[in-house]
C-alpha positions in Angstrom: -47.3 -40.6 -25.8 -47.4 -42.1 -29.3 -46.7 -38.2 -30.4 -44.2 -37.9 -28.6 -42.2 -41.0 -29.7 -43.2 -40.3 -33.2 -41.2 -36.9 -32.7 -38.2 -38.3 -31.0 -38.3 -40.7 -34.1 -38.2 -38.1 -36.4 -35.3 -36.4 -34.5 -33.4 -39.4 -34.8 -34.2 -40.1 -38.7 -33.3 -36.1 -39.1 -29.6 -36.7 -37.6 -29.2 -39.8 -39.3 -30.0 -38.0 -42.6 -28.1 -35.2 -42.1 -24.8 -37.3 -40.9 -25.1 -39.7 -43.5 -25.0 -36.3 -46.1 -22.3 -35.0 -44.2 -20.0 -38.3 -44.8 -21.2 -38.6 -48.0 -19.9 -34.8 -49.2 -16.6 -35.6 -47.2 -16.3 -39.0 -48.7 -17.1 -37.2 -52.3 -15.1 -34.1 -51.9 -12.4 -34.6 -49.1 -11.4 -33.0 -46.2 -8.0 -30.7 -45.3 -7.3 -33.0 -42.2 -3.9 -35.0 -42.9 -4.9 -38.8 -43.5 -3.9 -40.5 -40.9 -4.3 -44.5 -40.6 -7.0 -46.2 -38.9 -6.9 -48.7 -36.0 -6.1 -51.4 -37.8 -3.2 -49.6 -39.6 -1.5 -48.2 -36.1 -1.9 -51.6 -34.7 0.0 -53.1 -37.7 2.6 -50.0 -37.8 3.2 -50.8 -34.2 3.4 -55.1 -34.8 5.7 -54.5 -37.8 8.1 -51.7 -36.0 8.2 -48.8 -38.7 10.9 -46.9 -36.6 12.9 -50.5 -36.4 16.1 -51.5 -38.6 15.7 -53.9 -41.3 16.9 -56.5 -39.3 14.2 -56.1 -37.0 11.8 -55.8 -39.4 12.6 -59.2 -40.7 12.5 -60.5 -37.3 9.2 -60.0 -36.9 7.9 -61.2 -40.2 9.6 -64.4 -39.4 7.7 -64.1 -36.0 4.9 -64.0 -38.2 5.8 -66.6 -40.0 6.1 -68.8 -37.3 2.8 -68.0 -35.4 0.8 -68.9 -38.7 2.8 -72.3 -38.3 1.8 -72.5 -34.7 -1.5 -71.8 -35.0 -2.1 -74.6 -37.4 -0.6 -77.1 -36.1 -2.7 -76.1 -32.9 -5.5 -76.1 -34.6 -5.3 -79.2 -36.6 -4.2 -81.3 -32.9 -6.9 -79.6 -31.0 -9.5 -79.0 -33.2 -10.4 -75.4 -31.6 -9.9 -73.0 -34.3 -9.7 -70.6 -31.5 -6.8 -71.7 -29.8 -5.3 -71.6 -32.8 -6.1 -68.3 -33.4 -4.8 -67.3 -29.6 -1.4 -68.9 -30.1 -1.2 -66.5 -33.1 -1.8 -64.0 -30.9 0.5 -64.9 -28.1 3.2 -65.3 -30.8 3.0 -62.1 -32.5 1.5 -59.6 -29.9 3.1 -60.7 -26.7 6.7 -59.7 -27.4 4.8 -56.0 -28.3 2.5 -55.9 -25.6 5.0 -56.8 -22.7 8.3 -54.5 -24.6 9.7 -52.4 -21.7 9.3 -49.2 -23.7 12.4 -49.6 -25.6 11.5 -47.1 -28.3 11.6 -44.3 -25.9 14.8 -45.2 -23.9 16.7 -45.3 -27.7 15.0 -41.8 -28.5 16.0 -40.4 -25.0 19.8 -41.5 -25.6 19.5 -40.1 -28.8 18.6 -36.5 -27.6 21.1 -36.9 -25.0 23.9 -37.7 -27.4 22.1 -34.5 -29.4 22.4 -32.4 -26.2 26.3 -33.0 -26.2 27.1 -32.9 -29.7 25.3 -29.3 -29.4 27.6 -28.6 -26.4 30.8 -29.4 -28.8 29.8 -27.7 -31.6 29.3 -24.4 -29.2 32.7 -25.1 -27.8 34.3 -25.3 -31.4 32.5 -22.3 -32.7 33.8 -20.0 -29.7 37.6 -21.0 -31.2 36.3 -18.6 -34.5 35.4 -22.2 -36.3 33.0 -21.0 -39.2 29.7 -22.8 -38.8 29.9 -25.3 -41.7 33.8 -26.4 -41.1 32.5 -27.3 -37.5 29.7 -29.3 -38.7 32.2 -31.6 -40.9 34.6 -31.5 -37.9 32.2 -32.5 -35.7 31.6 -36.3 -36.9 35.0 -37.4 -35.5 33.8 -36.6 -31.9 29.9 -37.2 -32.6 28.7 -39.4 -30.0 28.6 -43.1 -30.3 24.2 -42.6 -30.5 24.7 -40.1 -33.3 27.9 -41.3 -35.3 25.8 -42.7 -38.5 23.5 -39.3 -38.4 26.6 -36.8 -37.9 28.4 -38.1 -40.7 26.2 -38.3 -43.1 25.7 -34.5 -42.2 29.5 -34.0 -43.0 28.9 -36.1 -45.8 26.4 -34.0 -47.5 28.2 -30.6 -46.7 31.2 -32.0 -48.2 29.2 -33.1 -51.1 28.4 -29.9 -51.7 24.8 -30.0 -50.2 23.4 -26.3 -49.0 24.1 -25.8 -45.0 20.0 -25.7 -45.1 19.4 -28.7 -46.9 21.8 -31.1 -45.0 20.5 -29.6 -41.6 16.7 -30.4 -42.9 17.8 -34.1 -43.9 19.8 -34.7 -40.3 16.2 -33.3 -38.8 14.7 -36.1 -40.9 16.7 -38.9 -39.6 16.2 -38.3 -36.1 12.7 -37.3 -36.6 11.9 -35.7 -33.2 10.7 -31.7 -31.9 13.6 -31.7 -29.9 16.2 -32.2 -32.8 14.1 -29.8 -34.6 14.6 -26.9 -32.5 18.6 -27.2 -32.8 18.5 -27.8 -36.3 16.2 -24.7 -37.3 18.4 -22.4 -34.8 21.4 -23.9 -37.0 19.7 -23.5 -40.4 18.8 -19.9 -39.3 22.3 -19.0 -38.6 23.6 -20.7 -41.8 21.6 -18.3 -43.5 22.5 -15.0 -42.2 25.9 -15.8 -40.8 24.8 -13.6 -37.4 26.4 -13.7 -33.9 25.9 -15.4 -30.8 25.1 -18.9 -32.2 27.7 -20.4 -29.3 25.9 -19.2 -26.9 22.6 -19.8 -28.7 23.5 -23.3 -28.9 24.5 -23.6 -25.1 21.3 -22.9 -24.1 19.5 -25.2 -26.6 21.9 -27.7 -25.1 20.6 -26.9 -21.5 17.4 -27.4 -22.8 17.4 -30.4 -24.4 19.6 -32.2 -21.1 16.5 -30.9 -19.2 13.9 -32.6 -21.4 16.0 -35.8 -21.3 16.0 -35.7 -17.7 12.4 -35.2 -17.5 11.8 -38.2 -20.1 13.8 -40.3 -17.7 11.5 -39.7 -15.0 8.3 -40.2 -17.0 9.5 -43.3 -18.6 10.1 -44.4 -14.8 6.6 -43.7 -13.9 5.0 -45.5 -17.3 7.0 -48.3 -16.1 4.7 -49.1 -13.4 1.5 -49.8 -15.1 3.7 -51.6 -17.7 4.6 -54.1 -14.7 1.0 -54.5 -14.0 0.0 -55.3 -17.7 2.5 -58.2 -17.3 1.4 -59.6 -14.1 -2.4 -59.5 -15.2 -1.2 -61.2 -18.5 1.3 -63.8 -16.8 -2.0 -64.5 -14.3 -4.7 -65.0 -17.0 -2.5 -67.1 -19.2 -1.5 -69.5 -15.5 -5.4 -69.8 -15.0 -6.2 -70.7 -18.7 -3.7 -73.2 -18.8 -4.4 -74.5 -15.3 -8.1 -74.4 -16.3 -7.3 -76.4 -19.8 -6.8 -79.8 -17.7 -10.0 -79.6 -16.2 -12.3 -81.3 -19.0 -15.5 -80.5 -17.6 -14.5 -76.7 -17.2 -13.7 -76.8 -20.7 -16.2 -78.6 -22.6 -18.8 -75.8 -23.1 -15.9 -74.2 -24.7 -16.0 -77.0 -27.5 -19.6 -76.4 -29.1 -20.1 -73.7 -31.9 -21.0 -71.3 -29.5 -18.7 -71.4 -26.7 -16.3 -71.2 -29.4 -17.5 -67.7 -30.0 -18.0 -66.8 -26.7 -14.2 -68.0 -25.8 -13.3 -65.6 -29.2 -15.2 -62.1 -27.5 -13.5 -63.1 -24.1 -9.9 -63.1 -25.8 -10.7 -60.6 -27.8 -11.8 -58.0 -25.2 -9.0 -59.5 -22.6 -6.3 -58.2 -25.7 -8.1 -55.4 -26.0 -8.0 -53.7 -22.7 -4.2 -54.8 -22.4 -3.5 -53.0 -25.9 -5.6 -50.0 -24.4 -3.4 -49.9 -21.2 -0.2 -50.4 -23.1 -1.2 -47.3 -25.1 -1.4 -45.5 -22.1 1.8 -46.4 -20.6 3.3 -45.4 -24.7 5.1 -41.9 -25.4 3.5 -39.9 -27.8 5.7 -37.9 -29.7 5.2 -33.9 -30.0 4.4 -33.1 -33.8 7.8 -31.8 -35.9 8.0 -28.5 -37.1 10.3 -29.0 -39.7 8.8 -32.2 -41.4 7.4 -31.3 -45.4 3.6 -30.9 -45.1 1.8 -33.3 -47.3 -0.7 -31.2 -48.2 1.4 -28.5 -49.4 1.8 -27.4 -53.4 5.4 -26.6 -53.5 7.2 -30.4 -53.7 10.2 -30.7 -52.0 12.9 -32.3 -54.5 14.8 -35.4 -53.2 18.1 -36.0 -54.3 19.5 -37.6 -57.2 20.3 -41.3 -57.0 23.8 -40.5 -58.0 24.0 -37.9 -55.4 22.6 -39.9 -52.8 25.0 -42.4 -53.4 28.0 -40.0 -52.9 26.6 -39.2 -50.2 27.0 -42.4 -48.3 30.1 -43.7 -49.9 31.3 -40.0 -48.5 30.0 -41.2 -44.7 31.2 -44.8 -45.2 34.6 -43.3 -45.7 34.8 -40.7 -43.0 33.6 -43.2 -41.0 36.7 -45.5 -41.5 39.0 -42.6 -41.3 
C-alpha cells in the first residue's frame, strides 16, 4: 500500500513538473495560436459593447458610473459590502444579461439588406453596366441598413481606390463571413473581368437569403432559454427582496463569514445565468477576408487625407 502511494505521488509530481516546463517554454517562446482575450476580457468586451456605436458605449460608461454611486450609497446605508456589489452587478449586468439578442437581430437585418443589394447589383449588370460603375450607382438604391457602408464603398471608388481594396474595406465594415462570400466574388470578378458575374451574384443573393431564414429560425429557438433566464432572475430577486424584511432570516449574513457566503452564492448564481446566456448567444463564423495579425505582410492603411476625402465624398453622396 505504501509503495503504491509513492508510485502515484511520483507520477503526479512528474506530470506537474512536465506541465510546468511546457508552460514555462510557452510563456518564454510563445505559440503560433492567435491571441484571444481571457474570460475577464470577454466579459468586459460584452459589457462595453465593442460592436456598438459611440453613443451606446457612452451610455454603458454612464451606467457604470451610476452603478458605482448606487453601490457606495447602499454600502453606507446598510453597512453590507455585498449589498453594494450586488446593486452594481444588477445595474450593469442585468441589461446585458436580459438583452433579447439585439446584436443578432441587427446582423440578420444587415444580411437581408446585403442579399437585396446583391440582387439589385446583378440586375444592373444584366443591363451591360460595368461592375465598378454599378457599385457606384448602387448608393442611390441601397437598402436602409446598408446606406452607410455602400455609400463609403462608392465614395472610395470615386476617390480612386482600387476596387479590390474598396471591397475589402466594405467587407471589414460588415464584419461577417457571409458578407465575405459576396465581397470575394466581386473581388475576383473585378480583377479578371470575366463573364457570368450577374448569374453568380443572383446565386449568392439566394444563398444569403436562405442563411437569413435559417438564422431567424435559430434566433426564435434561442429566445426560449432567454425567457427562462429572465424568469429565474426575477424569481430569485423577488425571493431576496421578500426575505430581506425578515430580520431573523438575514441576521446570519451580517457577520463576516455570512458576507463571504452570500458573496459566493451571488457569484455562483450570476455565473450560471451568464453561462446560460452564453449558450443562447450566436457565435459568428470566422471571416476569411480578415487580415491575419501573424502574417509578415503588413496591410497599409489609407492616409488620413485620403480617408477624410472618402468620408466627405460619402457625406456628399448621401446628401444628393
